[in-house]
C-alpha positions in Angstrom: -79.5 -183.5 -72.1 -82.7 -181.7 -72.3 -83.7 -184.3 -74.7 -83.1 -187.4 -73.1 -85.8 -189.7 -71.6 -86.7 -189.1 -68.2 -85.4 -191.7 -65.9 -86.8 -193.1 -62.9 -86.2 -195.4 -60.3 -89.1 -196.9 -58.0 -88.4 -199.2 -55.1 -90.8 -200.9 -52.7 -88.9 -200.5 -48.9 -89.7 -201.9 -45.3 -87.9 -201.1 -42.7 -84.6 -201.7 -44.6 -84.2 -198.6 -47.1 -80.7 -199.7 -48.0 -82.2 -201.0 -50.7 -82.4 -197.4 -52.3 -78.3 -196.7 -52.0 -78.1 -200.4 -53.3 -79.9 -200.3 -56.4 -78.3 -197.2 -57.1 -75.1 -198.2 -56.7 -75.4 -201.3 -58.6 -77.1 -199.0 -61.2 -74.4 -196.5 -62.1 -71.5 -199.2 -61.6 -72.4 -201.6 -64.7 -69.6 -201.5 -66.9 -70.2 -199.7 -70.3 -74.1 -199.0 -69.4 -74.4 -196.8 -66.5 -77.9 -196.2 -65.8 -78.3 -192.8 -63.2 -82.0 -191.6 -62.6 -83.1 -188.5 -62.9 -85.9 -188.8 -60.0 -86.7 -191.7 -57.6 -90.0 -192.7 -55.9 -90.8 -195.1 -53.1 -93.4 -197.0 -51.8 -93.7 -197.7 -48.5 -95.5 -198.1 -45.2 -96.1 -195.5 -42.2 -93.0 -197.0 -40.5 -90.9 -197.7 -43.5 -91.4 -194.2 -44.9 -89.9 -192.5 -41.4 -87.4 -194.8 -41.6 -86.5 -194.1 -44.9 -86.6 -190.2 -44.7 -84.6 -190.3 -41.6 -82.1 -193.0 -43.0 -81.8 -191.5 -46.8 -82.7 -187.9 -46.8 -81.9 -186.3 -43.1 -78.5 -184.3 -43.0 -77.3 -187.1 -40.8 -76.7 -189.8 -41.9 -78.3 -188.5 -45.0 -77.0 -192.2 -46.9 -78.4 -190.7 -50.3 -76.7 -187.2 -50.5 -73.5 -189.3 -49.1 -73.6 -191.5 -51.9 -74.2 -188.8 -54.6 -71.2 -186.8 -52.9 -69.0 -190.1 -52.9 -69.5 -191.0 -56.5 -70.3 -187.1 -57.5 -73.3 -187.8 -59.5 -75.5 -184.7 -60.8 -78.3 -183.9 -59.1 -81.0 -186.4 -58.3 -84.6 -185.3 -57.6 -85.6 -187.0 -54.6 -87.2 -185.0 -52.2 -89.8 -186.4 -48.9 -92.5 -186.1 -51.0 -91.4 -188.9 -53.6 -91.9 -191.7 -50.5 -95.1 -192.1 -51.0 -97.0 -194.0 -48.3 -99.9 -196.5 -49.2 -103.1 -195.4 -47.2 -106.5 -196.4 -46.3 -109.6 -195.1 -48.1 -110.0 -192.9 -45.2 -107.0 -191.0 -45.4 -105.0 -192.6 -42.9 -101.5 -194.2 -43.7 -100.8 -197.7 -43.0 -98.5 -198.8 -40.4 -97.9 -202.5 -41.9 -99.1 -204.6 -43.9 -100.7 -207.5 -41.7 -104.1 -208.9 -43.5 -106.1 -209.2 -47.0 -107.4 -205.8 -46.5 -103.5 -204.5 -46.1 -102.6 -206.4 -48.9 -104.9 -205.3 -51.4 -104.5 -201.6 -50.3 -100.7 -202.1 -51.0 -101.7 -204.5 -54.4 -103.7 -201.1 -55.8 -101.5 -198.4 -54.3 -98.5 -199.8 -56.0 -100.3 -200.7 -59.2 -101.5 -197.0 -59.4 -98.2 -195.4 -59.0 -96.8 -197.5 -61.8 -99.6 -196.2 -64.0 -98.7 -192.9 -63.1 -95.2 -193.3 -63.6 -95.3 -194.9 -67.0 -97.6 -192.0 -68.4 -95.2 -190.2 -70.2 -94.3 -192.5 -72.9 -90.8 -191.1 -73.2 -90.0 -191.9 -69.8 -87.6 -195.2 -68.7 -89.2 -196.9 -65.4 -86.5 -198.8 -63.4 -88.4 -200.5 -60.5 -86.6 -203.1 -58.0 -88.5 -205.7 -56.1 -85.7 -206.1 -53.5 -87.3 -204.3 -50.5 -90.3 -204.4 -48.8 -92.8 -207.3 -47.6 -92.3 -210.3 -50.3 -96.0 -209.3 -51.3 -95.0 -206.0 -52.3 -92.3 -207.2 -54.5 -94.6 -209.0 -56.0 -97.4 -206.4 -56.6 -94.8 -204.4 -58.0 -93.7 -206.9 -60.6 -97.3 -207.6 -61.8 -97.8 -204.0 -62.1 -94.7 -203.7 -64.0 -96.2 -206.4 -66.2 -99.2 -204.8 -66.5 -98.0 -201.5 -67.5 -94.5 -201.9 -68.3 -93.5 -200.7 -71.6 -90.5 -202.0 -73.9 -87.8 -199.3 -72.6 -88.7 -200.5 -68.7 -86.8 -202.7 -66.5 -87.4 -204.6 -63.1 -84.6 -206.3 -61.1 -83.5 -207.2 -57.7 -80.2 -206.7 -55.7 -78.0 -209.1 -53.9 -75.3 -207.9 -51.4 -72.1 -210.1 -51.2 -71.5 -211.7 -47.2 -71.2 -210.1 -44.9 -72.6 -207.0 -45.8 -76.5 -208.2 -46.6 -77.6 -208.7 -43.1 -75.8 -205.5 -41.8 -77.8 -202.6 -40.7 -75.5 -200.0 -41.3 -74.6 -201.2 -44.5 -75.9 -199.2 -47.2 -73.3 -199.2 -50.5 -69.6 -200.3 -51.3 -67.5 -196.9 -50.5 -65.0 -195.7 -52.9 -62.7 -195.1 -49.9 -62.6 -197.1 -46.3 -65.6 -196.9 -44.1 -65.5 -199.1 -41.2 -68.9 -200.7 -39.6 -68.9 -203.7 -37.0 -70.4 -206.9 -37.9 -73.7 -207.6 -36.3 -72.9 -211.2 -35.4 -69.0 -211.5 -34.8 -68.1 -208.0 -33.6 -65.3 -207.9 -36.2 -64.6 -204.7 -38.4 -65.3 -204.6 -41.9 -64.8 -201.9 -44.7 -67.9 -201.5 -46.5 -65.2 -200.9 -49.8 -64.9 -204.5 -49.7 -68.7 -205.1 -50.4 -70.3 -206.1 -54.0 -73.3 -205.9 -55.0 -74.9 -207.9 -58.4 -78.0 -206.3 -60.2 -80.3 -208.8 -61.2 -82.5 -207.9 -64.0 -85.9 -209.9 -64.1 -87.6 -210.3 -67.4 -91.2 -209.9 -67.7 -94.1 -210.4 -69.7 -95.7 -207.0 -70.9 -99.2 -206.7 -71.0 -99.7 -203.7 -71.6 -100.8 -203.3 -74.9 -103.7 -206.0 -73.7 -105.4 -203.4 -71.6 -108.2 -200.8 -72.8 -107.4 -197.5 -73.5 -109.2 -196.5 -70.6 -107.8 -198.1 -67.8 -104.4 -197.0 -69.2 -105.3 -193.5 -68.9 -107.8 -193.8 -65.8 -107.3 -194.7 -62.4 -107.9 -199.0 -61.7 -107.6 -201.2 -59.0 -105.2 -204.2 -59.0 -108.1 -206.7 -59.3 -110.0 -204.9 -62.0 -106.8 -204.2 -64.5 -106.0 -208.6 -63.9 -109.5 -209.0 -64.6 -109.0 -206.8 -67.8 -105.5 -208.6 -69.0 -107.6 -212.2 -67.7 -110.5 -211.4 -70.6 -107.7 -211.7 -73.2 -107.1 -215.5 -72.0 -110.1 -217.1 -73.3 -111.2 -218.5 -76.8 -112.2 -215.3 -79.0 -115.8 -215.2 -79.2 -118.0 -212.4 -80.4 -121.7 -212.2 -80.1 -123.8 -209.8 -81.9 -127.1 -208.3 -80.3 -128.6 -205.9 -83.2 -131.6 -204.7 -80.7 -129.5 -202.9 -78.8 -126.7 -202.5 -81.4 -123.9 -204.4 -79.0 -121.0 -206.6 -80.2 -119.9 -208.7 -77.3 -116.0 -208.8 -78.0 -114.5 -211.0 -75.4 -116.8 -210.2 -72.5 -116.3 -206.7 -73.5 -119.4 -205.0 -74.8 -118.9 -202.2 -77.5 -122.0 -200.1 -79.1 -121.8 -198.3 -82.6 -124.1 -196.0 -84.1 -126.2 -198.0 -86.4 -125.0 -197.2 -89.9 -121.4 -198.4 -88.3 -123.1 -201.5 -86.5 -124.8 -202.3 -89.9 -121.2 -202.6 -91.4 -119.7 -204.5 -88.9 -122.6 -206.6 -88.8 -122.4 -207.4 -92.4 -118.8 -208.6 -91.9 -119.4 -210.3 -89.0 -122.0 -212.4 -90.9 -120.1 -213.0 -93.8 -117.4 -214.4 -91.6 -120.0 -216.7 -89.6 -121.3 -218.1 -92.8 -117.7 -218.4 -93.9 -118.3 -216.5 -97.2 -115.4 -213.7 -98.9 -115.1 -210.3 -97.8 -116.3 -207.3 -99.6 -114.4 -204.3 -101.6 -116.0 -200.8 -101.1 -116.5 -201.2 -104.8 -118.4 -204.5 -105.1 -122.0 -203.6 -105.9 -123.5 -206.3 -102.9 -121.9 -203.8 -100.2 -124.4 -201.3 -100.7 -127.6 -203.7 -100.9 -126.1 -205.5 -97.7 -125.3 -202.4 -95.8 -129.0 -201.1 -96.5 -130.4 -204.4 -95.8 -128.7 -204.4 -92.0 -129.3 -201.0 -91.5 -133.3 -201.6 -92.0 -133.4 -204.4 -89.8 -131.8 -201.5 -86.7 -133.7 -198.6 -87.3 -137.3 -197.6 -88.6 -137.9 -198.4 -92.2 -139.8 -195.8 -92.7 -137.7 -192.9 -90.8 -136.1 -189.8 -92.3 -132.5 -191.3 -91.3 -133.0 -194.7 -93.4 -134.3 -192.8 -96.4 -131.5 -190.2 -96.1 -129.2 -192.8 -96.1 -130.4 -194.8 -98.6 -130.9 -191.9 -100.9 -127.0 -191.0 -100.3 -125.8 -194.4 -100.9 -127.8 -195.2 -104.3 -127.0 -192.0 -106.0 -123.2 -191.5 -105.0 -120.9 -194.0 -103.0 -117.5 -194.5 -103.0 -114.2 -195.3 -100.8 -114.9 -191.8 -99.2 -118.0 -193.5 -97.7 -116.4 -196.5 -96.8 -113.1 -195.6 -95.4 -114.2 -193.5 -92.6 -117.0 -195.8 -90.9 -114.0 -198.5 -91.1 -111.4 -196.6 -89.3 -114.6 -195.5 -86.6 -114.9 -199.2 -86.1 -112.1 -200.1 -85.2 -111.0 -197.2 -83.3 -113.7 -197.9 -80.8 -112.7 -201.5 -80.6 -109.0 -200.5 -79.9 -110.0 -198.2 -77.4 -112.2 -200.9 -75.6 -110.4 -203.7 -75.9 -106.4 -202.1 -76.4 -104.2 -204.6 -78.4 -106.7 -207.5 -77.8 -109.4 -206.0 -79.9 -107.0 -206.9 -83.0 -108.7 -209.8 -83.8 -112.3 -208.3 -84.0 -111.0 -205.2 -86.0 -112.5 -205.0 -89.6 -108.9 -206.2 -92.3 -107.5 -205.8 -95.1 -106.6 -209.2 -96.7 -104.3 -210.0 -99.1 -104.8 -209.9 -102.5 -105.5 -213.6 -103.6 -104.3 -214.6 -106.7 -105.9 -213.6 -110.1 -107.7 -210.9 -107.9 -107.5 -207.1 -109.0 -107.9 -205.7 -104.9 -107.7 -206.6 -101.4 -111.1 -207.0 -99.6 -112.4 -206.1 -96.5 -113.0 -208.6 -93.8 -113.3 -210.1 -90.6 -110.8 -212.7 -89.8 -112.7 -214.4 -86.7 -113.3 -217.9 -87.1 -117.3 -218.9 -88.2 -117.5 -220.7 -84.9 -116.4 -217.9 -82.4 -119.7 -215.7 -84.0 -122.8 -216.0 -82.3 -125.7 -213.7 -83.6 -128.5 -213.0 -81.4 -131.9 -213.1 -83.8 -134.2 -210.8 -81.9 -134.3 -207.9 -83.8 -136.3 -204.1 -83.8 -137.5 -203.7 -87.2 -138.1 -207.2 -88.2 -140.8 -209.5 -88.0 -139.8 -213.2 -86.4 -136.2 -214.5 -86.7 -133.9 -215.1 -89.5 -130.8 -217.3 -90.3 
């Protein structure tokens, strides 16, 4: 079992903590595919957290402990510290969600909790949107779209009538457990209840987020804005004067030699020219030509590079620079950076080797003509 992935159940709750035991029962009851979490986490307001602690984790009624005992479940980590209360910027607890500011707090808190719980690449996260305010369920669902991985799941539970509206119902018991119907006063046996778990498909956008956003804390609105950047048409703007390459609205800085290479292939794509192989005679001339426009032609840096390239140049010079360029693009843009990377084309008929090329359409590339070390402008 030590090699099994860590299974985590996450739910948002309001004043009805039954969602936890109902979801847990539904997960363990699925024929042939029972899923029992190793740990449980809740996100709630201050009132909801107190209610969950008293109803689920107390000695009595202790409904979470009773469910584990009734169904002989293994240990599940669910201490009070796993009930996470939404907090304001000053550290005070959020009592309830009443306005736009509270909504923003809930969105950021839920988004960060999902990011945190998906940080371990080997874990499995199952999130339930059935509890809490409707906005909390929405934010949890969207946070799963932002950070969810292929192994993660999203669900909702439905409880059969008349049990779904009963405050004393927590899960279908394996033996008779009688509660009183709040509306009719009639006796109900919890053993007769049925729970349906509905899996909710969701679009996974994690690979569209920059690496830094996945690794670090970010607000809900910032994460959404980053994904939004992937939606407009592809657009590359080259600004040699500042060694910037603006890709889909994201600015990336390269070293002079990296920029010279990237500019070389971007310029070829802009002019609808073919790519180059590292052994092509034109490559060194074009790289040095671009480098001369980026740094002082009479500087020691340029002279050293020119001497090295003219005397000895090979695959060992080309591949590391190409790799560094593509790595910086991945770090800045995540999966949406693929279109901006230097790619290797398939061999064309009669071609003896594969060319390196930038596959962006020519009309997606714009060149700022202001240069630091050349006179005038260029085409």
